[in-house]
MITOR-18389 format. One record per residue (C-alpha): residue in three letters; z, x, y. Coordinates in steps of 0.1 Angstrom, whole numbers, plus 2048, in hexadecimal, padded with zeros to 3 digits. Layout:
BEGIN
AlaZXY;...
# end
This chain:
BEGIN
Unk37A76E43F;Unk37F779463;Unk36278C472;Unk36D7AB485;Unk3547B649F;Unk3687D54AA;Unk38A7E54AC;Unk3A17CF4C1;Unk3BD7E44D0;Unk3D17C54D9;Unk3CF7BA4B5;Unk3E07DB4AB;Unk3FC7D54C4;Unk4027B24B8;Unk4037BC494;Unk41D7D749B;Unk4327BE4AE;Unk42F7A4493;Unk4377BC477;Unk4577C7488;Unk4637A4492;Unk45C79746E;Unk4727B3460;Unk48E7AA478;Unk48A786470;Unk48D78E44B;Unk4B2798452;Unk4C377745B;Unk4DD775476;Unk4E978E490;Unk4E37B2489;Unk4E87D5498;Unk4CA7EB49A;Unk4CD811495;Unk4AE8214A2;Unk4A18454A0;Unk49D8514C4;Unk47985C4C1;Unk46F8394B7;Unk47D8274D6;Unk45F8304EC;Unk4448264D2;Unk4558054CA;Unk4587FD4F0;Unk4327FF4F1;Unk42F7DE4DE;Unk4507CC4E0;Unk46C7C94FA;Unk4917CA4F3;Unk4957A7500;Unk47E79B4E4;Unk4937AE4CA;Unk4B279B4D6;Unk4A077B4D0;Unk49C7864AC;Unk4C178C4A7;Unk4C67B04B2;Unk4E87B24C2;Unk4EC7D74CA;Unk4D67F64C7;Unk4E48184BD;Unk4D383A4BB;Unk4D2847498;Unk4D986B4A5;Unk4FA8604B5;Unk509854495;Unk51E83A4A7;Unk512818499;Unk530800498;Unk53A7E5480;Unk5377C8498;Unk51B7B7484;Unk5187B245E;Unk4F37BB45E;Unk4EA7DF467;Unk4C57E9469;Unk4B980D46B;Unk496814478;Unk48B838473;Unk470850465;Unk474857441;Unk461878444;Unk47F88A454;Unk49A89243B;Unk4B4896456;Unk4AF872461;Unk4B386543E;Unk4D387943A;Unk4E086B45B;Unk4DA84844F;Unk4EC84E42E;Unk50985D440;Unk50D83F457;Unk50A82643A;Unk526838428;Unk53B83A447;Unk53981444D;Unk54080E428;Unk55F823429;Unk56D812448;Unk5707F2433;Unk56A7DB451;Unk5597BF43E;Unk53A7C0427;Unk51C7CD438;Unk4F77C6430;Unk4E37E6435;Unk4BD7E643B;Unk4A7804440;Unk4847FF450;Unk47182044A;Unk453826461;Unk43782B45B;Unk43F82C435;Unk45982F41A;Unk45A851408;Unk46785D3E6;Unk47A8793F8;Unk48D86040D;Unk49684B3EE;Unk4A286B3DC;Unk4B88753F9;Unk4C78523FB;Unk4CC8523D5;Unk4DE8743D7;Unk4F48673F2;Unk4FC8493DC;Unk4F182F3F5;Unk4CE8253E8;Unk4DB8073D6;Unk4EE7FB3F5;Unk4D07F840C;Unk4B27E140F;Unk4937F5417;Unk4727EA427;Unk4557FB439;Unk4497F745D;Unk42580545C;Unk422812480;Unk404829482;Unk3ED8294A0;Unk3FD8184BE;Unk3E980E4DD;Unk3F18214FC;Unk3D381350E;Unk3B57FE504;Unk3A181E4FD;Unk3BE8334F0;Unk3D18314CF;Unk3ED84A4C6;Unk40384F4A8;Unk41E85A4C2;Unk42A8744A8;Unk43988E4BF;Unk43E8A84A4;Unk4198A749A;Unk4108C84AB;Unk42E8DC49E;Unk42B8CC47C;Unk4078D6478;Unk4078F9487;Unk42B905486;Unk43A8F6466;Unk4188F1455;Unk4238CE44B;Unk4058B8442;Unk418897444;Unk40788D465;Unk3E5893456;Unk3ED87B43A;Unk3FB861451;Unk3DD863468;Unk3C685F449;Unk3DA840440;Unk3D6832463;Unk3B0838462;Unk3AD829440;Unk3BE80944D;Unk3A2808468;Unk38780D44D;Unk3957F1437;Unk3947D9454;Unk3747E3466;Unk3607F544B;Unk35A81A443;Unk35383345F;Unk32D83745A;Unk33085C464;Unk34E873466;Unk34689247B;Unk3618AC47F;Unk36C8D0486;Unk38B8E2479;Unk39E8E7459;Unk3B78CB45E;Unk39B8B4468;Unk38A8BD447;Unk3AA8B5434;Unk3AD894445;Unk38988A43C;Unk38F894418;Unk3AE87E418;Unk399861425;Unk37F86640A;Unk39B8663EF;Unk3AB8473FE;Unk3898353FE;Unk38683E3D9;Unk3A98303D2;Unk3A180F3E4;Unk38080C3D1;Unk3918133B0;Unk3AB7F93B7;Unk3927E03C4;Unk3857D73A2;Unk3A37C139A;Unk39F7AB3B9;Unk37C7AE3C7;Unk3807983E5;Unk366797400;Unk37E7AA417;Unk3827C73FF;Unk35D7CA3F8;Unk3547CA41C;Unk36F7E3424;Unk35D7FD40F;Unk33C7F9422;Unk33280B442;Unk33E7F9461;Unk3267E6477;Unk33C7EB496;Unk346810493;Unk32C82B498;Unk33F84A48D;Unk36085C48C;Unk36387E49D;Unk381892491;Unk38C8B24A2;Unk3A98C8497;Unk3BE8D34B4;Unk3BC8F74A8;Unk3978F94B1;Unk3A28FA4D5;Unk3C59064DA;Unk3BD9124FD;Unk3B78F150F;Unk3DB8E350C;Unk3E9904518;Unk3D790053A;Unk3E68EC556;Unk3D78C9557;Unk3C98C0579;Unk3C389B577;Unk3DD884587;Unk3E9878565;Unk3E989B557;Unk3FE8A8574;Unk41688B571;Unk41B89654D;Unk41F8BB557;Unk4398B3573;Unk44B894567;Unk443892541;Unk433871537;Unk441863516;Unk433844506;Unk42083A526;Unk43E83C53D;Unk451857550;Unk47585B55B;Unk473863580;Unk490869598;Unk49584B5AE;Unk4958615CD;Unk4708665C7;Unk4648435BF;Unk47F82D5CE;Unk4948125BF;Unk4887F75A8;Unk46E7DF5B6;Unk4867C15B8;Unk49B7D65D0;Unk47F7E05E7;Unk47A7C9605;Unk4567BF60C;Unk4487D162A;Unk4257DA637;Unk4117F2622;Unk418816627;Unk40C836617;Unk42E84661D;Unk44584B5FF;Unk4668375FF;Unk483847610;Unk4A084A5F6;Unk4C48415FC;Unk4DD85D5F4;Unk4EA8485D7;Unk4C78495C7;Unk4C986F5C2;Unk4CA87759D;Unk4C3854591;Unk4A585157A;Unk48C83457B;Unk47382D55F;Unk45082B56D;Unk43681A556;Unk41582E557;Unk3FA819547;Unk3DD802551;Unk3F57E5559;Unk3F87F857A;Unk3D57F4589;Unk3DA80F5A3;Unk3E4828588;Unk3C681E573;Unk3B0828590;Unk3C2849597;Unk3CC857575;Unk3AB86856B;Unk3A287658D;Unk3A689A596;Unk3C789D5AA;Unk3B58AC5C8;Unk3A788A5D1;Unk3C68755C9;Unk3D58795ED;Unk3B586C5FE;Unk3B28505E5;Unk3D68445EC;Unk3D1846611;Unk3B183160E;Unk3C48175F9;Unk3E1816612;Unk3C980F62F;Unk3B77F461B;Unk3D87E4611;Unk3E57E5635;Unk3C57D4640;Unk3CA7B9626;Unk3ED7B2633;Unk3E17B0657;Unk3C679764D;Unk3E177C64B;Unk3E377C671;Unk3BE774672;Unk3C275565C;Unk3B6737671;Unk3BA71B658;Unk3D371063E;Unk3BA718622;Unk3B673C62E;Unk3DC73F630;Unk3E072F60D;Unk3C7749600;Unk3DB76560E;Unk3FC7575FE;Unk3EA7555DD;Unk3E077A5DF;Unk4037855EC;Unk41378D5CA;Unk3F57A45C3;Unk3FA7B55E4;Unk41F7BA5DE;Unk4197C95BB;Unk3FE7E05CA;Unk4157EA5E6;Unk4317F35CE;Unk4198075B8;Unk40C8195D7;Unk42F8245E1;Unk4378305BE;Unk4178455BB;Unk41A8525DE;Unk43D85E5D6;Unk43186E5B5;Unk41387E5C7;Unk42888D5E2;Unk43F89C5C8;Unk4228AB5B4;Unk4148B95D5;Unk4348CC5DA;Unk42F8DB5B8;Unk40A8E35BB;Unk40D8F35DE;Unk42790C5D2;Unk41F9305CF;Unk42B92F5AB;Unk4129135A1;Unk3F59255B2;Unk3FD9465A0;Unk3FF93557E;Unk3DF922584;Unk3CD94158F;Unk3D795456F;Unk3CD936559;Unk3AB93256A;Unk3A3957568;Unk3AC958543;Unk39793953C;Unk37994854F;Unk37A96853A;Unk388980553;Unk3999A0546;Unk3BC99553A;Unk3CA9B7543;Unk3C79AF569;Unk3DC98F564;Unk3FA9A1556;Unk40A9AB577;Unk40C986581;Unk41C97D55F;Unk435999562;Unk43E98E585;Unk44496A578;Unk45C97855E;Unk46E98D578;Unk47296E58E;Unk48195B571;Unk46494156F;Unk469925555;Unk464934533;Unk44A91A527;Unk434923544;Unk43594953C;Unk42F942517;Unk41192B51F;Unk400947532;Unk406961516;Unk3FA9484FC;Unk3DC93F510;Unk3D2964512;Unk3D89694ED;Unk3C494A4E3;Unk3A69524FA;Unk3A59774F5;Unk3AC9784CF;Unk3CF9854D4;Unk3E199D4EC;Unk3E09C34E9;Unk3FE9CE4D3;Unk40C9E34F0;Unk40A9C6509;Unk4199AD4F1;Unk4369C44E9;Unk43C9C950F;Unk43C9A3516;Unk45299C4F8;Unk46C9B5505;Unk46B9A7528;Unk46F98351C;Unk48D98C505;Unk49E99F522;Unk49798353B;Unk49D963526;Unk4B396E509;Unk4AF97E4E7;Unk4AF95C4D5;Unk48A95A4E0;Unk4819734C6;Unk47F9544B0;Unk46A9434CA;Unk4519604C8;Unk45195C4A3;Unk44A9374A5;Unk42D93D4BD;Unk41F9564A5;Unk42193D488;Unk40E92549E;Unk3F49414A4;Unk3F893D4C9;Unk40795F4D1;Unk3F997C4BD;Unk3F09A04BE;Unk3CC9AA4BB;Unk3D59BF49D;Unk3E19A1489;Unk3CA99546E;Unk3C797247A;Unk3BF97D49E;Unk3A3993492;Unk39097947E;Unk37A96C49A;Unk35F95748A;Unk33E969485;Unk33395B463;Unk31894045E;Unk32B92C444;Unk33C90B44B;Unk35E91C448;Unk361931467;Unk37B94A473;Unk39F94247A;Unk39B9454A0;Unk3849344B9;Unk36E94E4CA;Unk3719424EE;Unk35C95E4FC;Unk33F9514E6;Unk34392B4EE;Unk34B931513;Unk32693751A;Unk3159244FD;Unk327903507;Unk32C90C52C;Unk35190752D;Unk353915551;Unk34290056B;Unk34291058D;Unk3398F35A3;Unk3508D559B;Unk34D8B45AF;Unk3718A85AD;Unk36B8895C2;Unk34B8805AF;Unk34C89358E;Unk32D89A57B;Unk33D8AE55E;Unk35D8AC54A;Unk3678CE559;Unk3768BB577;Unk3968B4562;Unk39F8D9564;Unk38D8E0585;Unk3718F5575;Unk37A8F8551;Unk36B8E1537;Unk3828DD519;Unk3728EB4FA;Unk37F8CC4E6;Unk36C8B54FD;Unk34C8CB4FD;Unk34C8C74D7;Unk34D8A14DA;Unk3308A44F3;Unk31D8B94D9;Unk31D8994C4;Unk31A87E4DE;Unk30888E4FC;Unk2F18A84EB;Unk2D68A6506;Unk2EF8AB522;Unk2FF8C9512;Unk2DE8D950A;Unk2D38D352E;Unk2F18E553D;Unk2EF901524;Unk2CA906527;Unk2C6903501;Unk2B28E44FE;Unk2958F84EF;Unk2AA8FF4CF;Unk2A78DB4C3;Unk28A8C34C2;Unk28C8A54D9;Unk28D88E4BB;Unk2AD89E4AE;Unk2C38964CB;Unk2C78714C7;Unk2ED8704C8;Unk30A86D4AF;Unk2F2865493;Unk2E888A492;Unk30B89748F;Unk30E8BC498;Unk2E98C2496;Unk2DD8DB4B0;Unk2FF8ED4B4;Unk3038FD493;Unk3039204A1;Unk31C9174BC;Unk3349084A2;Unk33592A490;Unk34A9364AE;Unk36391A4AA;Unk38191B493;Unk381907472;Unk36A8F445B;Unk34D8E0468;Unk3438C0457;Unk32D8A145A;Unk333887440;Unk31E86743C;Unk32F84A42B;Unk31A830419;Unk322810406;Unk3107FC3EC;Unk2F07ED3F8;Unk2FA7C93F1;Unk31C7CD403;Unk30B7DD421;Unk2F37C0424;Unk3107A7421;Unk3237B843D;Unk3047B8453;Unk2FE79344D;Unk32378A454;Unk3297A1471;Unk3077A4480;Unk2FA7C4490;Unk3107CE4AD;Unk2FA7DF4C7;Unk3177F14D8;Unk32B8034BE;Unk34C8174C0;Unk35083C4BB;Unk3738474B1;Unk37E8694BF;Unk39D8774AD;Unk3AF8964B8;Unk3C68A049B;Unk3E58B34A8;Unk3E58A44CB;Unk3D189E4EB;Unk3D98A4510;Unk3D588B52C;Unk3BA8A053C;Unk3A689F51B;Unk3AA87951B;Unk39D87753E;Unk37F88C533;Unk378875516;Unk37A85752D;Unk360869543;Unk34986B525;Unk35084751C;Unk34583B53F;Unk32484F53B;Unk31F841518;Unk32981D522;Unk30780F51C;Unk30381E4FA;Unk32581E4E9;Unk34B8194EE;Unk3638364E9;Unk3858314DA;Unk39D84F4DC;Unk3B58564BF;Unk3D08704BD;Unk3F08794AC;Unk40387F4CD;Unk3FF8884F1;Unk4068AD4F7;Unk4088C6513;Unk40D8EC516;Unk4328E751D;Unk4378D04FF;Unk4278EA4E8;Unk43C9064F6;Unk45C8F14F4;Unk4558EA4CF;Unk4569104C9;Unk4759154DE;Unk4878F84CE;Unk47E9044AC;Unk48C9264B4;Unk4AC9184C3;Unk4B19034A4;Unk4AB92048C;Unk4C39364A1;Unk4DE91A49E;Unk4DA919479;
# end
């Protein structure tokens, strides 16, 4: 049996690639692939289209376009079975191709991440179930980086909080169960939030099902899979609803602002060529310069896909820094690169010249990366130096700091009058509602009326969607009034930000952006509540030192993740949702067997899962914690999707538009 010392992210990538290529290979000959649009980006994370062509894929069609042709006998559909509209679209295209009578087609459907009874029933009702071959492509967590796994389930936020659809909770539990079966049980599951509690209950049930089924084939692998892992320290699960405010704020890290301005999707962004220049092969090699490339007129309007991951070493260095220091960093790198290029003139021997030629490809790649990020930075600076951005940021920071919301209303009303983008206006109103426990009924009615007059009456449905998400509410509504004050594990239905702001020191007045000493640097003075909760588990002594509460717990009780939430029970009463700390144990014989086979890993992994989505600024904050904890443990970040305030608002706006159309 293979011995697994830890979670290998590359192994996950290879498995996803192998599973897809094996399925394609199971369909002999040339084939046309009909792909759900939302799957294109995730699939591109682990396999390129050129590889698909090597496995017989002739053409790729979008499922949503409904235009697959009959040029190949084999037609493969790849889609999510959870969405009934996608299943119906596949059935319609199968029937259309059958009715054209252009030869006998072989239809295959690969459902990801799983096949469902509902999908089978729809295909049966459409009379095509018997005409298709069905298989599963189990894509769950996909690696975005070596320390970041995402389900890339874009609808996870709206499914959980707008439609109240628990599908993503179940799928995440399946993904975590797969990790447990391979690496052993999470010794401790620490969490906060109602959906996080449901997820943990599902994990416990799935463990029982595996144990019940293991009696028929008690292999060494199955027995060890039900014992605590020797490489994983704990799993921390946070429901996004414990901290709705953080994603509504403007992210101030480089990667966060790239997402706010250009929208990062599946680790890449579509950027106008006038900003970043033409493709690298078309760029002549010149001396290093910090100036952005000058576009040709023909480049205007053309989009270029820019990969934004650790394969770009410059981006890896910049992404988690506060944007205020990105300019000086780029300037420093440009000067260093220019100096490296000039060094070739100082080469006095053939060996020195040969050494420079060896390094030349690296210089060229770094030069191209420098030009791209200089262009992106200049575009972001245009955005951040505008009066509009400054006004929005001022309102956000005042609200986060606990200032009287009433004095921010003039700014919000002026933004509406100036026809500011609707998502921006809604973010400010939702931020006030979330932090203050709702808006005063009179103020909410006034803002609703102004928005309907300025942006259209269809947004009455947008307001309704935001209310269902509990993002925009009146203080008189029942859910807005239930701020947690009880001592039970099940707290109120709203996080009391005025309570946790001081007890967890969410506002840090002095932030060292160039040399940060606190996670608050990612929002220039605001520490995300979600990250503070992680610190309550991993960095107890630090949190107690900055909040002057170290006297509340004995020194022996703050030894790290092994103590769970201990020491912060009173603080957690002000945070929405259930609090739990589960310890998973196995049979003594099996535990000893795992320890003998796997050894005792000194440096274990802590998994941090944000159910419902995470922002790039929060990822940067978790990486900041990971660096401080580097000697003790490794942090692996898990999430259902990458979110931002605009994405949340657009989910409500799109939902209202769809409802209006129906």
